[in-house]
LONU-883937 format. One line per 5 residues: their letters; for each residue x, y, z of N, C-alpha, C. Coordinates in steps of 0.001 Angstrom, whole numbers, plus 500000, padded with zeros to 6 digits. Layout:
! LONU-883937
a	X:Y:Z:X:Y:Z:X:Y:Z | ...
//
This chain:
! LONU-883937
mspls	095177:477697:601587:096400:476569:601897:097332:476913:600552 | 098450:477246:601517:099195:476916:600001:099861:475723:599952 | 100122:475285:599049:100618:473912:598941:101939:473346:599234 | 102075:472691:599985:103472:471693:600233:103861:470578:599319 | 105753:470989:599428:106135:469775:598969:105748:468573:599614
isqlt	106401:467503:598976:106432:465923:599199:107402:466498:601248 | 108626:466866:600435:109537:466387:601547:109067:467624:603120 | 108166:468797:602624:107460:469614:603118:106465:468750:604700 | 105913:468012:603553:105035:466928:604513:105315:465823:605117 | 106261:465275:604619:107203:464013:605235:107877:464712:606848
eqirl	108249:465751:606336:109128:465986:607151:108181:466842:609124 | 107151:467545:608337:105955:467761:609059:104999:466292:609805 | 105211:465334:608920:104704:463929:609862:105676:463945:610743 | 106969:463948:610389:108575:463267:610957:107871:464109:612158 | 107885:465459:612512:107725:466122:613696:106667:465945:614526
tlene	105510:465835:613728:104346:465374:615046:104130:464128:615465 | 104674:463000:614395:105593:462306:615509:106057:462103:616635 | 107256:463075:616325:108230:462934:617294:107793:463668:618759 | 106956:464733:618422:106095:465834:619453:105112:464697:620025 | 104560:463722:619505:103008:463747:620012:103483:462089:621022
lepvy	104081:461374:619879:104084:459897:620858:105189:460073:621821 | 105503:459282:622454:106126:458543:623067:107459:457779:622958 | 108955:457987:623799:110149:457818:623166:109505:455977:622839 | 109169:455745:623560:109186:453612:623149:107374:453320:623537 | 107093:452315:623455:106158:451553:623497:106662:450460:623799
wvige	105851:449369:624969:106041:447848:624825:104844:447764:623946 | 105170:446871:622821:103423:446504:621828:103720:444509:621772 | 102133:444323:621647:102406:442607:621023:101925:442578:620396 | 102697:441370:619303:102280:440901:617783:103105:439643:618021 | 103228:439496:616379:103577:438223:615744:104546:437967:615113
ladfr	105906:437732:615022:107287:437655:613945:106395:437642:612268 | 106378:438312:611881:106248:437313:610279:107689:437944:609231 | 107510:437444:608337:108735:437855:607505:109912:438105:607980 | 110152:437220:608942:111200:437175:609628:112880:436613:608756 | 113691:437997:609013:114776:437625:607822:115895:438516:608706
qapqg	117266:437781:608507:118470:438569:608578:119359:438673:607608 | 120060:440219:607503:120671:440567:606706:121942:440187:607277 | 122939:440350:605782:124327:440109:605471:124837:441139:606806 | 124535:441570:607090:125455:443176:607624:125270:443001:609221 | 124075:441558:609838:123781:441544:611303:122400:441779:611657
hayfe	121761:442977:610554:120278:443309:611249:119193:442160:611134 | 118112:442594:611675:116851:441773:611708:116047:442613:610949 | 114897:442276:609871:113970:443115:609076:112848:441834:609390 | 111719:442321:609996:110522:441854:610045:109657:442465:609813 | 108121:441942:610254:107135:442811:610521:106289:442402:611504
lvekk	105667:442994:612412:104933:442657:613769:103210:442491:613267 | 102538:441643:612978:101678:441510:613205:100438:441610:613877 | 099121:441963:613625:098439:441119:614503:096942:440407:613546 | 096590:439579:614089:096150:438804:613930:094708:438747:614829 | 093227:438443:613331:092084:437927:614237:091629:436622:613470
gsqvs	092036:435587:614435:091927:434385:613507:092930:434010:612957 | 093084:433765:612177:093951:433877:610990:093969:435416:609849 | 093521:435997:610001:093212:437120:609089:094113:438261:609933 | 095375:438739:609178:096020:439787:609412:095137:441614:609687 | 095156:441988:610612:094070:443102:610822:095325:444712:611157
akiks	096393:444317:611447:097981:445541:611408:098438:444766:611378 | 099647:445519:610460:101160:445085:610886:102011:446780:610609 | 103107:446163:610703:104238:447285:610832:105289:446730:610202 | 106110:447353:609911:107576:446996:609040:108480:447079:611022 | 109132:446340:611052:110264:446782:612014:111381:446287:611628
nlwqf	112463:446685:612733:113780:446607:612675:114297:446375:613780 | 115432:445351:613707:116630:445285:614656:117993:444842:614294 | 118681:446928:614749:119579:446676:614260:120575:445973:614890 | 121624:445865:614060:122853:444653:614552:122819:444603:615957 | 123381:445488:616934:124261:445902:617613:122823:445345:619262
tyrsv	121604:445887:618573:120574:445157:619598:120126:443815:619148 | 120214:443945:617768:119455:442501:617747:120547:441266:618766 | 121640:441830:618492:123188:440409:619218:122341:440259:620497 | 122404:441502:621203:121736:441103:622503:120531:441029:623267 | 119732:440979:622122:118002:440883:622411:118356:439398:622017
aakfe	118873:439009:620555:118489:437604:620733:119024:436692:621126 | 120434:436859:622001:120984:436007:622925:120560:436132:624069 | 119902:436869:624476:118836:436887:625352:117487:435904:625819 | 116925:436361:624406:115911:435724:624208:115866:433985:623743 | 116861:433623:623220:117694:432506:623486:117681:431649:624907
svtgt	118304:432326:625550:118819:432275:626724:118132:431413:627692 | 116811:432731:627621:115854:432332:628141:114446:430714:627970 | 114590:431012:626566:113396:430185:625726:113700:429007:625079 | 115228:429082:624976:115939:427891:624301:115870:427801:623180 | 115438:429013:622146:114834:428808:620768:115379:430335:620432
glkng	116059:430656:619051:115804:431961:618787:114670:432525:618000 | 114669:434361:618030:113592:434647:617246:113461:434027:615870 | 111799:433766:615170:111918:433433:614314:109811:433371:614101 | 109512:433403:612882:107411:433687:612195:106740:433360:612944 | 106358:433425:612998:105118:432833:614261:104856:433331:615830
mkvla	106585:433587:616474:106755:433516:617606:105838:435345:618033 | 104782:434670:618858:104144:436095:619595:104925:436629:620272 | 105177:438084:620589:106369:438607:621358:105806:440215:622025 | 106590:440269:623184:106149:441192:624043:107101:442182:623505 | 107403:443702:622690:108555:444254:621905:108529:445381:622182
qvavn	109563:446228:623066:109897:447306:623415:110263:448163:622332 | 109298:448866:621524:109660:449493:620041:109662:451737:619878 | 110413:452034:619417:110290:453815:619083:109693:453899:617874 | 108812:454721:617283:108410:454629:616226:109059:455302:615658 | 109376:455288:614514:110232:455819:612884:109712:456259:612166
yhply	110156:457605:612042:109386:457676:610075:110023:458192:609355 | 110307:457826:608051:111566:458243:607259:111048:458331:606145 | 111324:459838:605173:110904:460273:604269:111142:459300:602836 | 112029:458447:602921:111745:457548:601826:111077:456249:602186 | 111581:455642:603460:110990:454234:603548:109420:453973:604007
glsin	109065:455134:605095:107939:455777:605148:107594:455011:606727 | 106614:454632:607543:106354:454959:608885:107186:452929:609496 | 107931:453141:610601:108367:451614:610598:108410:452169:612537 | 109266:450831:613143:109786:451011:614163:110834:449795:614336 | 111187:450547:615382:112730:450145:615549:113095:449368:616897
vkdid	113176:448151:617066:112969:447283:618408:114065:447624:619162 | 113903:447954:620596:114760:448232:621416:114612:447131:621925 | 113527:446064:622888:113818:445357:623257:112326:444171:623573 | 112957:443113:623585:111717:441518:623719:112325:441200:625036 | 110734:440878:625687:110577:440555:626576:110627:438694:626563
psfsl	111059:438121:626740:111118:436503:626542:110354:435939:627206 | 110075:436390:629019:109238:435778:629412:107896:435704:629016 | 107456:436797:628506:105783:437186:627641:105526:435647:626849 | 106576:435446:626255:106680:434510:624759:106506:433158:625559 | 106989:433208:626555:106751:431785:627555:105855:431727:628327
gerar	105256:433073:628900:103593:433346:629481:102426:432871:627922 | 102429:433669:627289:102347:433137:626190:101658:432052:625757 | 102810:431480:625841:102801:429916:625217:102298:429054:626039 | 101913:429360:627852:101932:428915:628579:100064:428524:628327 | 099835:430672:628051:098643:430486:628651:097901:429643:627280
nrqet	098328:429501:626052:097601:429302:625057:097603:427604:625300 | 098774:427072:625424:098427:425672:625978:097630:425420:626954 | 097504:426327:628264:096016:425631:628874:094857:425853:628529 | 094395:426496:627626:093334:427278:626854:093131:425720:626187 | 094232:424849:625613:093948:423923:624725:093613:423002:625255
idrlt	094276:422620:626454:093871:421435:627923:092920:421529:627597 | 092447:422598:628324:090734:423167:629293:089632:422720:628057 | 090007:423112:626600:089161:422598:625680:088921:421318:625193 | 090275:420517:624983:090076:419116:625372:089330:418708:626221 | 089001:418699:627611:088689:418078:628624:087447:418463:628589
regll	086657:419896:628166:085511:419935:627684:084965:418291:627141 | 085559:418500:625850:085485:417974:624564:085197:416362:625103 | 085691:415822:626098:086501:414236:626168:087355:413814:625760 | 088313:414463:625584:089363:414321:624066:090656:414134:625252 | 090821:414260:626277:092227:414297:626516:092667:413098:626995
rlngr	091950:411739:627212:092489:410886:627414:091861:409425:626352 | 091040:410527:625506:090026:409776:624816:090724:408497:623984 | 092636:408845:623355:093214:407540:623130:093752:406421:623313 | 093655:407167:624612:094309:405991:625700:093047:404624:625626 | 091897:404774:625636:091239:404317:625555:091700:402605:624934
felpp	092428:402673:623736:092934:401389:623391:093827:400593:623883 | 093863:399068:623948:094452:398008:624607:095663:397745:623692 | 097228:398284:624129:098090:397271:622989:098136:395762:623017 | 099052:395720:621564:098722:394360:621747:099979:393879:621990 | 100247:392555:622581:101038:391778:623501:102424:392739:623262
vvqri	102649:392487:621705:103849:392916:621155:103773:393999:619636 | 104472:395230:619827:104644:396002:618739:105168:395631:617750 | 104288:395426:616606:105522:394811:615022:105349:395788:614163 | 104404:396440:613980:104076:397274:612961:103947:398834:613023 | 104852:399706:612749:105004:401009:613603:104559:401907:612195
aiiss	103540:402829:612072:103943:404139:611524:104483:405296:612129 | 105639:405952:611216:106158:406789:612456:106220:408410:611816 | 105790:409090:612662:105701:410602:611989:106764:411091:612496 | 107598:411697:611520:109198:412791:612167:109400:413195:610455 | 110353:413851:610769:111074:414255:609836:112219:413112:609188
asaag	112520:413381:608260:113520:411988:607718:115060:412581:607982 | 115246:414108:608485:116623:414324:608383:116931:414652:610190 | 115572:414247:611254:115862:414397:612437:116377:413451:613022 | 117455:414323:613880:118527:413361:614707:117587:411919:615618 | 116208:412356:616053:115658:411326:616997:115525:410230:616213
ygdfv	114937:410805:615159:114458:409430:613966:115394:408273:613754 | 116458:409005:613836:117939:408133:613137:118225:407520:614561 | 118244:407980:615931:118508:407608:616759:117014:406275:616812 | 116031:406325:617165:115255:405707:616762:115130:404153:615812 | 115358:404821:614871:115969:403316:613624:116519:402674:613958
nqidq	117927:403926:614642:119445:402832:614266:119036:401893:615934 | 118459:402349:616964:118022:401583:617796:117085:400400:617731 | 116643:400094:617218:115501:399262:616386:115873:398214:615605 | 116312:398938:614640:117358:398059:613870:118728:397379:614776 | 119455:397844:615403:120312:397357:615918:120183:397080:616924
nrygy	119071:396362:617383:118587:395846:619168:119486:394632:619353 | 120163:394492:619876:120994:392836:620828:120251:391536:620651 | 118966:391851:620597:118023:390951:620945:117494:390250:619177 | 117892:390588:618391:117390:390686:617161:115856:390828:616956 | 115189:391613:617840:114084:391633:617300:113549:391997:615979
kvyyk	112509:392003:615185:112461:392533:613943:111014:393288:613790 | 111366:394473:613654:110064:395307:613298:110106:395857:612263 | 108581:395690:611811:108423:396904:610474:107933:398061:611203 | 108730:399067:610593:107991:400638:610015:108337:401326:609552 | 107259:402283:608848:107348:403156:607539:107031:404523:608358
lfnal	107980:405072:607817:108186:406387:607830:107129:407618:606797 | 106590:408499:607467:105593:409427:607348:105950:411004:607280 | 106811:411452:606207:107834:412263:606521:107042:413591:606755 | 107035:414290:607983:106536:415806:608148:107191:416232:608839 | 106783:417821:608797:108046:418922:609687:107807:418554:611399
mqgnd	108768:419143:611953:108488:419012:613847:108730:420307:614337 | 108585:421779:613203:108507:423194:613676:107946:423799:612896 | 107944:424661:613364:107611:425984:612293:105876:425843:611884 | 105891:427245:611165:104205:427250:610542:103708:426064:610366 | 103971:425559:609139:103375:424282:608429:103630:422389:609171
avntq	104572:423106:610468:104771:421551:611026:103277:421124:611368 | 102033:421689:611799:100849:420941:612103:099946:420562:611259 | 099999:421273:610159:099555:421178:608456:100274:419784:608143 | 101580:419449:608274:102275:418054:607731:101856:416865:608556 | 101811:417614:609745:101815:416303:610851:100047:415467:610426
lsale	098912:416553:610610:097791:416063:610091:097638:415192:608650 | 098395:415510:607690:098210:415220:606382:098922:413541:606834 | 100083:413377:607352:100878:412450:608013:099744:411453:608439 | 099166:411960:609489:097834:410967:610278:096553:410485:609475 | 096609:411214:607974:095368:411249:606927:096176:410073:606735
ririe	097224:409942:605636:097939:409095:605150:097665:407754:605883 | 098647:407848:607136:098414:406321:608148:096956:405633:607923 | 096364:406696:608075:094787:406213:608479:094496:405834:607394 | 094899:405859:605817:094390:404978:604486:095164:404220:604403 | 096218:403986:604665:097429:402909:604453:097326:401636:605793
heklg	096347:402579:607007:096900:401047:608172:095703:400609:607314 | 094864:400235:606306:093678:399213:605744:094535:398069:604826 | 095147:398349:604990:096440:397666:603921:097647:397052:605012 | 098375:397901:605449:099092:398103:606045:099159:397546:607854 | 097431:397218:608066:097428:397018:609560:098511:397534:610328
fdvvi	099095:398979:610442:099832:399293:611899:099240:398862:613253 | 100527:398372:614016:099981:398531:615556:099906:399991:616594 | 101060:400566:615682:100604:402209:616723:100886:403004:615748 | 100784:404321:616223:101890:405562:615763:102452:406008:616136 | 103835:406458:615933:104086:406641:616960:104687:408304:616055
lirgg	104968:409288:616788:105342:410467:616831:106534:411119:617738 | 107870:411617:616610:109373:411372:617427:109923:412720:617157 | 110967:413530:617610:110909:414209:617170:112367:414470:617663 | 112830:414515:618974:114383:414501:619024:114784:416031:620052 | 113983:416075:620985:114693:417374:621679:114410:418799:620799
gaqld	114354:420191:621208:114417:420893:620769:113764:422460:622041 | 114022:423448:621616:113652:424561:622870:112410:424629:622886 | 111832:425025:624246:110489:425641:623946:109571:425596:623271 | 110066:426283:622484:109512:427331:621567:109021:426646:620133 | 110201:425839:620142:110119:424937:619053:109054:424116:619139
ldcfd	108198:423891:620158:107197:422643:620473:106294:423064:620151 | 106264:424500:619877:104491:424916:619887:103651:424133:618929 | 103921:423866:618054:103248:422661:617350:102530:421630:617847 | 103243:420824:618734:102790:419848:619610:101762:420419:620751 | 101333:421783:621023:100008:422528:621905:099342:422773:620774
dyrla	099255:422811:619569:097974:422831:618589:096790:422053:618615 | 095498:422489:618540:094938:421801:619428:094265:420491:617863 | 094375:421313:617041:093702:420532:615460:095002:419322:616043 | 095900:419429:616032:096467:418534:615950:096745:417387:617461 | 095933:417863:618553:095354:417246:619666:094450:416614:619488
aaian	093189:417063:619163:092160:416747:618461:092401:415405:617734 | 093152:415586:616801:093288:414816:615788:094161:412956:616655 | 095046:413427:617377:095967:412402:618190:094672:411823:618688 | 093976:412715:619725:092746:411722:620336:091345:411189:619660 | 091773:411084:618508:090252:410645:617571:091029:409474:616618
fplpi	092298:409404:616735:092873:408526:616037:092841:407065:616113 | 092340:406063:615222:091782:404930:615155:092786:404013:615847 | 094672:404306:615981:095203:404032:616616:095944:404390:618275 | 096176:403467:618780:097246:404035:619630:098286:404820:619327 | 098709:406387:620045:099474:406662:619016:100299:407315:620185
ftgig	101747:407188:620049:102802:407299:621274:104211:408774:620660 | 104129:408955:621699:104901:410559:621621:106622:410426:622252 | 107192:410759:621188:108849:410654:622082:109752:412165:621487 | 108431:413019:621936:109536:414838:621794:110902:414870:621916 | 111325:414119:623051:112608:414642:623114:112924:415495:624121
herde	111701:416184:624888:111986:417234:625856:112392:416576:627514 | 112205:417144:628276:112888:416561:629483:112208:417299:630672 | 111963:418808:630358:111119:419341:631351:109430:419375:631663 | 108799:419598:630218:107261:419953:630362:107054:419329:629174 | 105977:418948:629438:104786:417901:628250:104321:419099:627565
tvadl	104072:418448:626377:103061:419423:624990:101453:418569:625438 | 100835:419469:624847:099516:418811:624714:099188:417355:623943 | 100095:417533:622587:100228:416207:622338:100673:415063:622903 | 101632:415527:623699:101905:414281:624854:101134:413884:625678 | 099748:414362:626766:098687:414735:627233:097484:413374:627018
vahtr	097624:413692:625128:096415:413550:625025:096829:411768:623947 | 098120:411809:623924:098862:410680:623514:098215:409647:624339 | 098502:408600:623757:098432:406683:624306:098879:406547:625333 | 100441:406633:625433:102221:406937:625493:102683:407889:625520 | 102905:408942:626524:104275:409559:626671:105793:409241:626907
lktpt	106794:409305:626002:107669:409532:626615:108698:409599:626103 | 109875:410159:627009:110872:411682:626611:111306:411701:625489 | 111702:410443:624998:113236:410584:623753:112628:409490:623153 | 112880:409532:621424:112743:408875:620816:113556:407026:620914 | 114577:407308:621634:115539:406440:621582:114001:405584:623169
avaef	114031:406736:623868:112768:406018:625249:111625:404713:624423 | 111117:405747:623286:110093:404898:622579:110629:403600:622473 | 111554:403454:621607:112404:402752:621010:112379:401174:622072 | 113178:401317:623730:113300:401037:624297:112230:400662:624753 | 110998:401226:624945:109924:401300:625722:109109:399495:624692
llssf	109261:400416:623201:108817:398835:622274:109360:397538:622676 | 111014:397786:622808:111825:396657:622413:111382:395493:623933 | 111034:396147:625134:110671:395982:626208:109737:395266:626157 | 108489:395289:625620:107369:394795:624941:107878:393285:624937 | 108974:393284:623790:109233:392124:623172:110023:391239:624476
refeg	110675:391429:624849:111281:391145:626455:110438:390945:627013 | 109102:391871:627521:108483:391081:628873:107821:389920:627835 | 107187:389762:626451:106522:389162:626200:107381:387758:625718 | 108750:387697:625581:109316:386184:625616:109543:385552:627148 | 109588:386812:627919:109948:386203:629110:108465:385534:630376
nlemv	107509:386348:629553:106265:385649:629939:106056:384546:629103 | 106439:384338:628075:106381:383113:627450:107450:382172:627692 | 108933:382799:628372:109691:381424:628439:108756:380555:629927 | 108295:381839:631124:107755:381779:632499:106928:380683:631898 | 106077:380941:630804:104729:380243:630492:105259:378944:630379
tqrld	106285:378659:629537:106714:377565:629093:107334:376716:630480 | 107860:377491:630861:108703:376880:632254:107745:376523:632963 | 106917:376932:633283:105671:376587:633604:104834:375289:633668 | 104605:375674:632290:104249:374243:631676:105097:373044:631426 | 106053:373127:631508:107039:372495:631451:106845:371191:633348
rstrq	107090:372170:634078:106874:371997:634835:105424:371107:635433 | 104694:372132:634979:102641:371124:635710:102909:369749:634228 | 103565:369962:633060:103112:368728:632341:104022:367874:633383 | 105466:368322:633773:106024:366872:634136:105160:366370:635200 | 104678:367212:636000:104374:366998:637257:103102:366502:637087
klree	102036:366548:636184:101027:365945:635638:101534:364446:635311 | 102258:364309:634295:102807:363480:634081:103793:362142:635329 | 103966:362795:636270:104290:361832:637616:103175:361612:638130 | 102366:362588:638432:100934:362242:638806:100297:360766:638273 | 100151:360992:637156:099758:360116:636473:100235:359306:636377
etkiq	101522:358727:636346:102225:358007:636377:102652:357014:637690 | 102227:357958:638518:101629:357087:640166:100135:356625:639955 | 099099:357221:639576:097944:356589:639115:097945:355241:638317 | 098599:355239:637474:098612:354809:636791:099426:353067:637000 | 100277:353518:638014:101180:352532:638543:100224:351746:639828
qlelr	099567:353132:640355:098355:352213:641574:097280:352114:640770 | 096503:352177:639682:096060:351554:638599:095919:350190:638653 | 097406:349993:637874:097887:348855:637721:098300:347497:639088 | 098660:348708:640178:098309:347128:641080:097026:346644:641377 | 096577:347544:641321:094869:347773:641787:094491:346115:640822
aksia	094765:346426:639301:093943:345779:638435:094624:343966:638639 | 096061:344444:638742:096548:343171:639221:095800:342541:640328 | 095915:342821:641579:095173:342848:642462:093905:341998:642458 | 092844:342821:641606:091262:342488:641466:091352:341567:640613 | 092635:341584:639231:092457:340998:638535:093049:338773:639283
knrta	093981:339088:639803:094330:337958:640384:093051:337544:641736 | 092663:338516:641944:091239:337736:643321:089989:337290:642218 | 089757:338309:641027:088554:338089:639902:088912:336431:639557 | 090453:336190:639318:090616:334543:638515:090924:333947:639597 | 090966:333862:641039:090849:332536:642031:089651:332953:642074
ielek	088626:334124:642314:086950:333169:641880:086424:332431:641005 | 087031:333172:640005:086479:332679:638395:087155:331007:638742 | 088530:330534:638825:088912:329317:639213:088064:328619:640201 | 087844:329339:640953:086813:328383:642311:085565:327806:641797 | 085099:329415:640751:083788:328907:640238:084176:327779:639241
vtnrl	084902:327743:638821:084874:326480:637280:085639:325449:638196 | 086196:325153:638934:086446:323972:640013:085180:323455:640365 | 084445:324653:640796:082963:324288:641589:082087:323478:640425 | 081922:324275:639364:081789:324071:637972:081656:322683:637518 | 083215:322656:637337:083605:321329:636901:083533:319823:637603
srigl	083003:320206:639273:082476:318960:639764:081648:318679:639829 | 080323:319865:639789:079291:319616:639615:079127:318743:638171 | 079294:319541:637264:079671:319047:636173:080070:317090:635934 | 081271:317365:636665:081160:315925:636842:080373:314870:637733 | 080268:315614:638702:079124:314637:639551:077697:314658:638813
aaknq	077765:315998:638086:076124:315166:637369:076242:314230:636153 | 078050:314613:635715:078075:313533:634414:077603:312240:634913 | 078243:311803:636299:078317:310573:636867:077284:310451:637146 | 076285:311000:637314:074621:310966:637828:074194:310676:635842 | 074380:311309:634982:073913:310833:634333:074016:310124:633252
lkike	075569:309722:633271:076208:308587:632590:075200:307096:633739 | 075042:307281:634709:074781:306272:635612:073333:305631:635315 | 072305:307208:634904:070820:307306:634854:071014:306162:633463 | 071802:307064:632647:071824:306477:631097:071994:305200:630934 | 073158:304582:631416:073980:303160:631691:072769:302279:632158
ynlqn	071299:302879:633118:070265:302243:633975:069968:302230:633060 | 069572:303088:632216:068457:303184:630854:068657:302456:629764 | 070389:302175:629422:070864:301349:628489:070220:300008:629078 | 070518:300152:630137:070166:298524:630500:069059:297890:630150 | 068211:299099:631303:066791:298527:630978:066470:298264:629110
leqsl	067007:299226:628359:066560:299718:626938:067182:298046:626733 | 068563:298018:627153:068601:296563:626394:067839:295378:626677 | 067085:294897:627958:066593:294189:628329:065291:294347:627754 | 064470:295384:627226:063332:295705:626965:064041:295247:624956 | 064905:295674:624533:065007:295527:623075:065164:293985:623149
kksfe	065789:293366:624342:066059:292043:624056:065056:291381:624018 | 063797:291510:625190:062724:290552:624954:061878:291187:623816 | 061920:292685:623129:060961:292693:622434:061768:292152:620489 | 063014:291739:620967:063861:291279:619683:063478:289707:619805 | 063146:288908:621016:062626:288012:620954:061223:287822:620911
ayfqk	060297:288382:621201:058974:288418:621191:059026:288442:619435 | 060064:289615:618757:059710:289931:617592:059951:288743:616775 | 061488:288222:616994:062367:287270:616722:061269:285718:616514 | 059939:285691:617652:059538:284477:618194:058105:284628:616975 | 057758:285836:616978:056686:285948:616099:057296:286146:614818
qaekl	058453:286271:613837:058714:286794:613384:058677:284559:612405 | 059474:283965:612938:059502:282478:612998:058487:281848:612824 | 057506:282651:613671:055979:281735:613470:055453:282139:612623 | 055480:283268:612035:055613:283941:610544:055675:283316:609346 | 057538:283083:609249:057637:282074:608552:057309:280507:608454
enqek	057166:280165:609551:057016:278681:609590:055528:278787:609041 | 054477:279613:609218:053387:279946:608409:053688:280001:607333 | 054630:280520:606640:054879:280531:604739:055213:279765:604789 | 056191:279229:605647:057410:277611:604674:055724:277476:603972 | 054817:277140:605507:053913:275896:605415:052895:276188:604015
llrql	052849:277801:603949:051422:278035:603065:052117:277241:601775 | 053765:277681:601891:054875:277928:600283:054753:276270:599957 | 054897:275624:601196:054802:273826:600666:053111:273772:599883 | 052643:274162:600636:051254:273553:599803:050875:274535:599024 | 051850:276016:598241:051148:276145:597343:052969:275238:596373
dpqsi	053073:274505:596487:054422:274080:595992:053718:273161:594598 | 053598:273470:593649:053146:272759:592266:053493:270859:592390 | 054740:270820:593402:055116:269647:593655:053752:269206:594344 | 053494:269770:595770:052619:269351:596454:051075:269129:595986 | 050802:269800:595133:049694:269346:593952:049556:269045:593217
lkrgy	050735:268211:592566:050739:267397:591641:050594:266144:592422 | 051314:266476:593675:051064:264641:594580:050010:264735:594689 | 049131:265700:595454:047794:265196:595616:046570:264831:594458 | 047167:264965:592982:047104:263867:592072:046657:264947:590947 | 046760:266609:591076:046471:267616:590010:047823:267570:589131
trtel	047141:268632:588020:047798:268011:586944:048026:269782:586316 | 049565:269782:585606:049592:271554:585315:049745:271378:583808 | 049192:272055:583155:049002:272466:581683:049439:273567:581091 | 050532:273356:580388:051201:274614:579515:051002:274442:577524 | 050484:275071:577273:050944:275840:575591:051848:276595:575305
agkpi	053170:276002:574728:053617:276785:574035:054930:277345:575521 | 054879:276487:576690:055347:276950:577969:054751:278008:578577 | 053382:278409:578294:052858:279427:579153:051908:278545:579563 | 051465:278902:581022:050334:278275:581530:048801:278167:580398 | 048500:277549:580528:046951:277170:579438:046248:277834:579998
hlada	045747:278562:581128:044984:279301:581007:044994:280810:580561 | 046630:280972:580201:047713:282363:580161:047517:282159:578059 | 047590:280989:577958:047401:281073:576345:046025:281133:575705 | 046460:281393:574845:044910:281643:573838:045277:279375:572842 | 044275:278562:573446:044885:277945:572758:043389:277523:571837
qvgdq	044091:276905:570773:043526:276805:569435:043447:275714:568771 | 042190:275384:568383:042325:273190:567975:043391:273173:567276 | 043861:272040:567537:044975:271707:566940:046255:272016:567424 | 046474:272668:568432:047854:273056:569427:047927:271954:570052 | 049364:271751:570497:049632:270780:570757:050000:271144:572742
idtft	049502:270725:573685:049850:270804:574891:050558:270101:575029 | 050925:270496:576621:051600:270091:577525:051021:269529:579119 | 050974:268578:579357:050564:268307:581162:051132:267180:581428 | 051648:268613:582980:052373:267598:584205:051808:267052:584851 | 052091:265535:585540:051792:265128:586540:053096:265360:587484
qdqki	053197:264729:588615:054292:263940:589430:055300:263733:589082 | 054691:262819:588419:056037:261553:587112:055645:261680:586416 | 055171:262032:585453:055019:262278:584120:054502:263890:583310 | 055223:263570:581860:054751:265009:580890:054051:264263:579790 | 052778:264574:579866:051841:263882:578855:051436:265193:577621
rstvn	051694:264779:576236:051482:265861:575357:050467:265200:574269 | 049274:266399:574243:048233:265744:573830:048152:267278:573048 | 046711:266999:571728:046520:267722:571089:045181:268326:570909 | 044452:269326:570825:043577:270079:571491:042295:269674:570161 | 041283:268669:570057:040696:268646:569239:039377:269312:569367
qidqq	038899:269492:569875:037874:270739:570333:037381:271511:571816 | 037407:272780:571714:037260:273391:572597:036204:273822:572555 | 035651:274088:574040:034125:274183:574734:033535:275674:575406 | 033389:276170:575334:033512:277599:575839:032761:277226:577324 | 032990:277471:578439:032223:277483:579419:031472:278699:579606
//
């Protein structure tokens, strides 16, 4: 075989492809490395993946005129433009160029396929979550009466986040709510990973800050822009999260899987803010109602107790009056009995005193009689013992130096005095005989 030049070989490849291939094919692939050139053309790759690995890819082009009509139709149906990560059904023509190699020219893209593919993937995710018991797992939490500490997952530049913060901060009731933003992407290929990262950061800071709920808000967008909220990993993380999670993604027509697994789903970020503020108003209203009921019941109870006190007071007065009358009667009766008893006792005592007086008189008379007789006998005895009586009977009394002689130690030669009734005789002792 004679050798060919490169141009000959590439021409043969081109002719073979043109002869063997159909003019156009419908192919399914995912947009990758999508970019728009200044001239208005779109350049990208259509890839096929097995799991997360690319198993096949081909360079693709959308020329300016075709791109303008295809993109407009796609956006009018899906609500979003063509972008990386979208799975599309495209009508393509195979093209081979000696310098640029094999590529395909995209003639059309069916937007209904992308919507249908999205719906199929969404339903598969819902079925898996249902089998695993995760679909309403986050709904097990009981909300506090008032939500005051909020962790927010959103993009700082998202209009929905700004609307939410403005409504919370500027609420006309003056309620104060603490919130902290955990920044994440709300669309695109990295949206799920950044939202999962935000959930993990919230989990860590919850121990210190004590959040009441987590709020996932976005603020509107096309259906295909919301694909990240149908991701199984994000839905499972929401279901298993240890705090109730609210969603306010901002779409009216459909619910995302994140809405289905969340504790509370609201349509928009402002609706989430209004829901939270309504809990304050409801709590305040309940508190006012309880306060009013407490005030009424307290007043009623006070009136009842006041009536009871008045009744008790009347009963107490009546009882006291009756008791006083009874006691007064008892005292009167007792005084009467005491008076009678006293009179009787006085009569008895008076009689006893009279008897005692008579007895004493008799006793004193007998005593005095006896004492008089004793005195008379003593007088007689004393008269008998009187020295003058003795001297009258002829007896004498002898003294030595003024002492009775029998008490003195008389010596021979002592002078002694002898007394008679009428005389005092002085003698000298001449002799003492012992007897």
